[in-house]
C-alpha positions as CSV (number, residue, x, y, z in Angstrom):
1,M,-5.1,3.7,14.4
2,S,-6.8,4.9,17.5
3,D,-9.9,7.0,17.4
4,R,-8.5,9.3,20.1
5,T,-6.1,12.1,19.2
6,L,-3.0,12.9,21.2
7,T,-2.5,16.3,22.6
8,I,0.1,18.5,20.9
9,E,2.6,17.8,23.7
10,Q,1.8,14.0,23.5
11,A,2.6,14.2,19.8
12,L,5.7,16.3,19.9
13,T,7.6,14.3,22.6
14,P,7.6,10.9,20.8
15,L,8.2,12.5,17.4
16,A,11.3,14.1,18.9
17,E,12.4,10.9,20.5
18,T,12.0,8.5,17.6
19,S,15.4,9.2,15.9
20,A,17.3,8.8,19.1
21,R,15.5,5.5,19.9
22,I,16.3,4.1,16.5
23,A,19.9,5.2,16.7
24,A,20.3,3.6,20.2
25,L,18.8,0.3,18.9
26,A,21.0,0.2,15.8
27,S,24.2,1.2,17.7
28,G,26.9,-1.4,17.4
29,L,25.2,-3.5,14.8
30,S,26.9,-4.1,11.5
31,P,25.2,-3.3,8.1
32,A,24.8,-7.1,7.6
33,Q,23.1,-7.4,11.0
34,L,20.8,-4.5,10.2
35,R,19.8,-6.3,7.0
36,R,19.2,-9.7,8.7
37,R,15.6,-10.8,8.6
38,P,14.9,-12.9,11.6
39,N,11.2,-12.6,10.7
40,E,9.5,-10.8,7.9
41,W,11.4,-7.5,8.0
42,S,15.0,-6.5,8.9
43,A,15.7,-3.3,10.9
44,N,16.7,-1.8,7.5
45,D,13.3,-2.7,6.1
46,V,11.5,-1.1,9.0
47,L,13.5,2.1,8.7
48,A,12.7,2.2,4.9
49,H,9.0,1.9,5.8
50,L,9.2,4.6,8.5
51,R,10.9,6.9,6.0
52,A,8.2,6.3,3.4
53,C,5.5,7.1,6.0
54,A,7.4,10.2,7.1
55,D,7.6,11.3,3.5
56,V,3.9,10.9,2.9
57,R,2.3,11.8,6.2
58,G,4.9,14.4,7.2
59,G,4.6,15.8,3.7
60,Y,0.8,16.1,4.3
61,I,1.5,18.2,7.4
62,L,3.9,20.6,5.6
63,S,1.4,20.9,2.7
64,M,-1.5,21.7,5.1
65,L,0.6,24.4,6.7
66,A,1.5,25.9,3.3
67,E,-1.9,26.0,1.6
68,D,-5.4,26.9,2.6
69,G,-8.3,24.7,1.6
70,L,-6.0,21.9,0.6
71,R,-7.3,18.7,-1.0
72,L,-4.8,15.9,-0.8
73,R,-4.8,12.7,-2.8
74,E,-4.4,9.7,-0.5
75,M,-1.1,7.9,-1.0
76,D,-0.2,4.6,0.6
77,P,3.3,4.8,2.1
78,R,4.0,1.2,1.0
79,S,3.3,2.2,-2.6
80,W,5.5,5.2,-2.2
81,M,8.3,3.1,-0.7
82,Q,8.3,1.0,-3.9
83,K,9.1,4.1,-5.9
84,T,12.2,4.9,-3.7
85,D,15.5,3.3,-3.2
86,Y,15.0,3.2,0.6
87,P,15.1,-0.6,1.0
88,D,18.4,-0.7,-0.9
89,L,20.2,2.0,1.0
90,E,22.6,1.2,3.8
91,F,21.0,1.7,7.2
92,G,23.3,4.6,8.3
93,D,22.6,6.7,5.2
94,S,18.9,6.0,5.4
95,F,18.9,6.8,9.1
96,E,20.7,10.1,8.5
97,A,18.0,11.1,6.0
98,F,15.2,10.1,8.3
99,A,16.7,11.9,11.3
100,G,17.3,15.0,9.2
101,Q,13.7,15.0,7.8
102,R,12.3,14.5,11.3
103,A,14.4,17.3,12.7
104,D,13.1,19.6,10.0
105,L,9.5,18.7,10.7
106,L,10.0,19.2,14.4
107,V,11.4,22.7,13.9
108,V,8.1,23.5,12.0
109,L,5.9,21.8,14.6
110,Q,7.6,23.2,17.6
111,R,7.2,26.8,16.3
112,L,3.6,26.2,15.3
113,P,1.0,28.2,17.2
114,R,-1.8,26.1,18.8
115,E,-4.3,27.1,16.1
116,G,-1.9,25.9,13.4
117,W,-2.4,22.3,14.6
118,S,-6.0,22.6,13.5
119,R,-5.1,23.6,9.9
120,P,-7.5,21.5,7.8
121,A,-7.3,19.4,4.6
122,T,-9.6,17.1,2.8
123,V,-8.0,13.7,1.8
124,I,-9.5,12.1,-1.2
125,G,-9.0,8.9,-3.1
126,A,-9.5,6.3,-0.5
127,G,-13.3,6.1,-0.2
128,K,-15.3,8.9,1.4
129,P,-13.3,12.2,1.7
130,L,-11.7,12.5,5.0
131,E,-11.6,15.9,6.8
132,T,-8.4,16.0,8.7
133,N,-5.8,18.4,10.2
134,V,-2.2,18.7,11.2
135,L,-2.6,17.2,14.6
136,F,-4.3,14.2,13.0
137,Y,-1.2,13.4,11.0
138,A,1.2,14.1,13.8
139,D,-0.9,11.6,15.9
140,W,-0.8,9.2,13.0
141,L,3.0,9.2,12.8
142,V,3.3,8.7,16.6
143,V,0.8,5.9,16.9
144,H,2.1,4.2,13.7
145,E,5.8,4.4,14.8
146,R,5.3,2.9,18.2
147,P,4.9,-0.7,17.1
148,H,7.6,-0.3,14.5
149,I,10.1,0.8,17.2
150,K,9.1,-2.3,19.2
151,Q,9.6,-4.3,16.0
152,I,13.1,-3.0,15.7
153,E,13.8,-3.8,19.3
154,R,12.7,-7.4,18.7
155,I,14.8,-7.7,15.5
156,V,17.8,-6.4,17.3
157,K,17.3,-8.7,20.2
158,V,17.1,-11.8,18.0
159,T,20.0,-10.5,15.9
160,E,22.2,-10.0,19.0
161,E,21.2,-13.4,20.5
162,G,22.0,-15.1,17.1
163,A,25.5,-13.4,17.2
164,T,26.2,-14.7,20.7
165,G,24.4,-18.0,20.5
């Protein structure tokens, strides 16, 4: 992750666009195509990972806004994903859940006053305690999702080429 933090606007815009970008990429692909693994992951696998990250990091944001002086225990989204059924779900159902969760988070963030983005928390359990805030995790989601959207683009391209070739 980058050491630089996005502005509030730079975080909100891509967070709002992620669902539409994924929907456009998956449009027209069959469930079997969305599960095809031309490389290490399928589009379905990437979506499962993004959902787990949204659960953990988006959950941190909501917790920070709900509680003062919060101490969060670090959780690895990959470990969290192993406790879910996300990889086994059909892409469409999983995507609907992801898009709904993102829409709910955006409602909260879009209404958040500027000072709310600085709401702090201390994250423990992964080495030295990390002092962080809401904007940090919004930034984390954006920066983390970018390469995964590109990953889905590559998977779809290879899948479509395989279907026509």
